[in-house]
C-alpha positions in Angstrom: 0.4 -0.2 -0.1 1.4 4.1 -1.0 1.9 5.9 1.5 0.1 9.3 1.6 1.2 11.9 2.6 0.1 13.5 5.3 1.0 17.5 3.3 -1.7 18.9 1.2 -0.7 20.6 -1.7 -2.4 23.3 -3.7 -1.6 25.1 -7.2 -1.3 28.7 -7.3 -1.2 31.4 -10.1 1.2 34.0 -9.5 3.0 36.5 -11.8 6.3 37.7 -11.5 8.7 39.6 -13.5 10.8 37.0 -16.2 13.6 38.8 -15.1 13.1 37.8 -10.8 12.1 34.7 -12.5 15.4 33.8 -14.3 17.6 35.4 -11.3 15.5 32.9 -8.8 15.9 29.6 -11.1 19.8 30.2 -11.8 19.9 30.4 -7.4 18.7 26.9 -7.2 20.9 24.0 -7.5 19.8 21.1 -10.0 18.3 19.6 -7.5 16.3 21.7 -5.8 12.3 22.2 -6.5 11.6 25.5 -7.0 7.7 24.4 -5.4 10.0 23.8 -2.4 11.7 26.8 -2.1 9.0 29.4 -2.6 7.0 27.4 0.1 10.1 27.5 2.5 10.3 31.1 1.6 6.7 32.0 2.3 6.6 29.9 5.6 9.4 32.2 6.6 7.9 34.7 5.6 4.5 34.2 8.1 6.7 33.6 10.8 8.7 36.1 11.8 9.3 35.1 14.9 11.6 31.8 13.5 13.6 34.1 11.2 16.3 32.0 10.8 19.8 32.7 8.6 20.1 28.8 8.8 17.4 29.4 5.9 20.2 30.4 3.6 23.1 29.4 1.7 26.1 31.1 2.6 26.8 32.2 -0.8 22.3 33.9 -0.7 23.5 35.6 2.6 26.7 36.5 1.1 24.6 38.6 -2.3 22.5 39.8 0.4 25.2 41.9 2.0 26.6 42.8 -1.3 23.0 45.2 -1.8 24.2 46.6 2.2 27.2 48.9 0.2 27.4 51.4 -2.1 29.4 50.1 -5.3 32.4 52.2 -5.2 33.0 50.8 -1.7 35.8 48.8 -0.1 33.3 46.4 1.3 31.3 45.8 -1.7 34.6 45.0 -3.4 35.4 42.8 -0.9 31.6 41.0 -0.9 31.8 40.8 -4.7 35.5 39.1 -4.3 34.0 36.6 -2.2 30.9 36.0 -3.8 33.4 35.2 -6.7 35.3 32.6 -4.7 32.2 30.7 -3.4 30.5 31.0 -6.9 33.7 28.7 -8.0 
């Protein structure tokens, strides 16, 4: 007999800019599910008290840091270099 998941799913339709979707898909590894990642992000957003860096990869955290600094700053250059190292 097949085991059935106790989690029920619902298909939804959303509209996002194509560039955002492309960037999102480029962040996913080949074995990651877009739906699973979006569900995780939605769950995190709905539960701010459980906001944890553990939900993100190191690369995602560093990428977020890059937007905290001005493009001409040494901090931005350092974070950008670190991102290049992590992406190898």
